[in-house]
N, C-alpha and C positions, 0 to 999 in steps of 0.2 A: 276237663277233655276239651282241647284246642282246635280251633277250626284252621283248614288251609288258608295262608295268609293271601293266597292269590286266587281263591276260588270264585268262580263267576257267579254274576248276580241272577237273582231269579228273573225269569223271563228271556234269558239269553238263548233264544230259538233262532234258526236260521232266517226266519220272517222278519224277527226283530232286527237281526244283523243287516239285512237287506235295506229295512227302512233306515238305520242308522247312518248306512253309506249313501243311499238314493235320495233321501229327503235333502240333505244338504245339497246336493248336486242339483237337483231340481230346484231347489230354492233360489240357489244361484243362477240358474239359469232364467227364471221367471224374473227376479231382481234387475238382472243385466238387461234382458230384453225390455222391461218397463223403463229402465233408465235411458236405453237408447230410443226407443218408441217417444217418450214424451220429452227428452231433454235434448236429442240431436237434431231433430227435424220437428217442425210443429205441424198438425194437420192442416190440410188446405182449408181456407176460410169458405164459411157458407153461405156468406152474403157479397154479390158482387154487383157493381154498376157498369153500366154501358152507354155511352153518349151515341144517339141515334136520331139525330134530326127532327124534323117537325112531325106531329102524329099524322098528317096527311101525306107522308112522303114513304117510298118503299122502304128505306132504312128502318124507321119505326116499326113497320108490319113484320119485317123480318126479325127484328129483335124480340118483338112479342113471341115470335115462334120460337125463338131461342128460350126464352124465359118458360114455356110451357114445358119445354123438354127438361128443362134443369129444376123446376118445380117437381116433376114426378122422382126426380132423385134427390129431392130433400133439400135442394138449393135455392136461394131466392136472388132474382136478378132484377135490380132497380133500373128503369129505363129513363135516362136524362134527357130531356126536351134541349134541343140546340137549334141553331140557326143553320147548320149544315155542317160539312166534313171538315172545314177549316177549324170550326169551332170544336168539333170532336177531336182534332189533333191536338189543339191547345191544352183542353182538359186531360187528355191522355198523358201530354207532357207534363202537366203540372202535378201528375198523381191523384186527381180529384175523379178519375173513373178508373176502373180496372181495363176495360174493353171499350174500343170504338170502332164504327163502321167508317171506313176510310175510302174516299175515290181514288182510282188509280192516278198517279202523277203527283199526288199532293205530298208525300214524304219520300224521302229516299235514304239510304243506309248511311251516306256520308252525313249529312245534316241531322240525323234523328238516330244515332248509333245505339241507343237503348230500346228502341221497338222493333218487334219482331210480328211478323205475320203468321195467322194461324191458317192462310189458305184465302184465295180469292173466292169470292161467293157468287157473284152474279156480273153480267154486264149492264154498263148503263151508257146507253146511246147519248150523244149529244143531238139533240133536236133544236133547231132553228127555225122558227115559224115567223113568217114576215106578210106583210099587205101583198095581196095578190098583185096590186095595182105596180108594184115595183119589179123591177128586173133584176133578180137576184140569182147568179148561178155561181158566185165565188164570195168569200167572206170579204174580200177586198170591194165589192159592190156596195158594202153597208157604209163606205166612209161617207160622213157627212148627215149620219142617220140618227135617231134617237132609237138606242138599243137598251132593253131590260137585260142585266147581264147577271143576274142572281143576287141573292141578299148578301149583306156584308157578313163576313165569316163563313160563307159555302165554299164548298169545293168547286161549284159551278162557277162562280164569279173568278177564282183563281185559274182554272183552266181557259175560260174565255178570254180573260184579258190575255193570257199569254199568247193563246191562237190569233186575237186580233193585233196583237202588238208584231207578230210575225208577218202580218199582211199590212202593216203600216197604220195600223188605227189603235191610237193610245188613249185617247180622251183625256188627256193630261192637259195643264194651261197652255203648254206650248201647242197643243192641237187645237184649241179654241179659235185661234185666228182663222178667217177665211181664207181659202187657199184656191188659186188659179184651178179652173175645170181642164179636164184633159184636151178639151178641143182649144182651149186658150182663149174663150169667151167668158162666160159667166162663171162665177166663183161657186166653191163647194162650201156650205156652211160647215161649221165646226162638228164634230162628232162628240154626241152626248151620250155618255155611259151611265144608265140609271141603275143603281143597286136595289132591284126588287126581287122578293121570292116569288114561288112560282104563282101563287094565288093572285097576289098583287099585280104579276107580270101579265097573267091572263087578263085581268080587268083593265089594266093600261093598254094593253093590245087591242082589246075589244073597243075600248074609248077613243082610240087613236093618240093617245098620248105618246106612245112609242111606236116606232115603224116596224121593229122585229124584237122578238124575245128568244132568249137562250134557255133550254132547259137540259139538264143532265140528270136522268131518271131512267128507271126500269120501266119496260113496256107496259108495264101493270097500273102505271100511272091512270087514274079513272078520269084526268082531262084530257088525254090524247086524242081519244075516237071524237070527241067535241070538236077540238080543233082541228083534226084532219076532215071533218064533216063540214065546216064552217067554209062556205064558198069565198068568203071575205079573205082567206088566209091560204098561204102556201107553204109547203113544208121544202127546205132547201135540201139539195142533194150535194152530198161531198163526193165531187168526181175526182178530186185529187187526193184520197184517202191514202195511196202509197206515198207520195210526198209527207204527210204528216206523220205515218207510222215510221217512216226512215228518221224523221226528227224526234218522234217521240214513241218508243218501242211498247210503251204501256198501253198505246192507243192500237185499237186492231178494227178491222173491216168488218162490218154486218150489214146485212141488206134487209131492208122492212119490204116484204113480199107483196105484191099486189092482191089486195084483197083480205091479208092476214088478220087485219083488226076486225074487220066488219065483211062477211061475204056478200050479205044482202045489200048492203050499201057499196061494196067493192071500196072498202077503205083499207090501205090507200089506192088511186086509182091506177098505180103503176109501181113497179119495182123502184126502191129509194134507197142508193148506198148512204150508208152513214157511219161515223165514227162512233166508237164505244170505248170507253174506260172500264176495266173491272174493278169492281169494289171490293175490298178485303176487309176482314176480321182481324183488328190489330191489338196486341197487349204488349204493356211493358215486359222487357227480359226477365223481370222477377217474378212474372205470374207463376204459382205454384204448380210443378210439373205435373202434379197427380190431375189437375183441371184440364189440362189439353185435351188427354182423350174425350172427356166429356162434351167440351166444347165443339170438337171436330166433330163428334157425332150428333151434336143438335144441329150444327151445319148440314150434314148429311141427309138428315131427316127433313128440315126445311126447304132444302133446294135439291132435292132428289129429284122432282119431276121437269125441272128445267123451265124453259120459257119459250117466247118467241124467237129468243136468239140464242139458246142454249139447250142442247139435246138433254133428255135425262141421263142423271150419272155424271154429267159434265163437272158440275161442282159439289163440294168444294175443291178446288184445282190447286197445284203448285205453280202454274204458268201466271204471267200477267202480274206479279207482284213486284214492286219497287224496294220492297223490305225484306230483309233475309228471314226465311220460313224457320219457325222453331223446328228442331229436330223431331221432337215427338210428333208434332203435327205433321211433318214431311213422311215420316215412317208410315204413320196411321192412314194419311191419304194415299200413298204409294201401294201400301201393302195390306191395308184393312187392318183391323183391330187384332191386337196381340192375342194369344191363347187364353189368357186370363179374361180379357174383357168379351171373348166369345161365349165363355162358359159361365162366367158369373155376372151377377148385376154389377152395375157401375161402382157403387159403394163398398161393396165385397171386395170386388177386383182392385180397386184403388188402394184399399187398405193391405191387401195382399202385396200388389205391387209396392207398395211403400215398405212394407216389412222387408220386402226381398232387398231392397237398395240399403236399407238401414243395417241389416242383418250380415251383409257381406263381410264387414271387418269383425263381426262379434262371433262368426260362425267358427273360425278357427279356434279361438279359446274354448268354445265350448266342445269341440271335437276332442280338444286335450283333456277336458275335465271329464266326460264321459269315456273317453277310453281309458281313464285312471281309476274309474269306479269300480271295474270287476277285479283288478289286482289289489284293490284296496279291501274289498270284500272278502276276497281269498286270505289276505294277510290276516283279517280281524278272526276269521275261522280257526286258522291255522294257530295263531297267537293265543286262542282259548285252550287249544290242546297243550300248547308249550308251556302255560302257566301252570297246568295240572302235572306235567313232566317236572317241572321246577320244584313244585311241592313233593312230588314223589323222589326227586334226586335228593333233596335235603334230609329226608327221611331215611334214604339208603346210605348216606354218609354217616348218619348216627348209628346206624346198624353195624358198619363196618368198624366204627370206634369201639364197639364191645358195650353195649348199654347193660345196665343193671335190669332184672326182671320187672322192676316198678317202671323205670324210663321205657323198656321195651313195650311194656302195657298201654302206657300213654301214646308211644307211637302208634300202636297197633290201632288204638280207638281212631287216631287221626285218619290212618289208612282207609278204617272201615267208613269214616265220615265222607272221605274222598270217594271211595267206591260207590257209596250212594248217590254221590252228587254227580259222577259220571254217568251212573245208570239214568239219573232222572232227566238229564240234558239230552235233546235231539240235534244231531249235526246232519249237514246234507249227505246223502249217498256218497258222493265224490270224495269224500273225506272218512268213509268208514274203515278204511285200511288202517289209517293212522289212530282211530278210535279205539279200534281193536287192539292194536298193539298197545295201546296204553291201559287198556284192562288186562292184557296178559302181564303187563310188567306190575300192575298193580297185585295181580295175584301172586307175582313172584315174590314181592316185598311182603305182602301179608304172610305167605309161608314161612320166610325166614323170621318174621316178628313171633309168629305162633309158636315155633321151635325154641325161641328164647324166653317167651313168656310161659311156656308148658301149661298146666294146668291152671294158671291165672287168666288166660286168654277168654275173653266173653264168648259165648257159643253163638250168638245173634249181633248181627250189627244194631248200632243204636237208631232211635227212631227220633 
């Protein structure tokens, strides 16, 4: 007894056919997704470094706040101690750090095209303390004095030298020669610009080594109340703040209100107009885009309460930055976090956001593959029925050729075997019409063969 040459294999059920079609499709999607995820774009780094000034300064304190936020999300932030904003800028340009807090006016887009701001974060007033015995109402009144202008590599020194230069005070060798005084009588001694950090400048000011000291710092600096309360020193008001703002748009006007630092001691004793630069968190343009929302969120948390010169919610801001703002940071600051970052924790949202970007070119291919799967499944089911029809047609042709009774008996056994296989196989309900048509045709051919075989036909199908 021969078997149908195209008979289906055991286990050819609708479920197995579904698996045969969809398993390769799903496997293709998973492999393609994995390749896209791991090969086309690396995940964001987990370890970052930020240049943040001295441990006593406001930059360092704010950087510690950022580190706390990042640690909660599984990232580490190493704080690099520096002499100030100028050194921060150098480290960032060299690629030694990923982030840096920079003083306003220190870097611009033309001279630093690869740097991007993640938002301005707080205002840093310029504080000029001088010995009270001196008559100082303008920066030009400090000509011929010994001035502490900030440490080497600090943003304070860079800003102070620029402002003093605009007032005719340079402190270079050409300035060292004695010049006639305004009244044409006595001579004015040369101006001495002394590079001292904040701590050393305070010591020098108290000891009389310098006549005035410049500080660019947040109002949170711990040494400010002591200097304001000291009868030996006075804080110079910037009456010409409008003129400075016209020359330097990154400088803005703030007022240190009477008594705002200490109501009991009434510090300061009167309103004092000051100039202020906005500090910004800056990164290289190559910073991974997925880190930007986390860093802006850290800024929001650390600076949300504002300060003496900032209302709550003012920072981070898109204003007062000399460098171009990262588009992701601008969107976050102006519009708030995206839907993903509102409903998911950062790491999950970042992963989904990253996948969304990576899958854009991959989705059309997936749509084509998934769209092709149902027709392939239908073709496999119908091809199974067509294979039985192929066997049945071959037997029918032999019947038409007029077989001998022995040949007819062999064909009848083959038909009975085919009938058993068809009966044992399950097909989806949507194909039952074709299935029952096949069984009718089997009965038709079986009847013809039975007539040819006559009494030789077996009474029961083989088992």
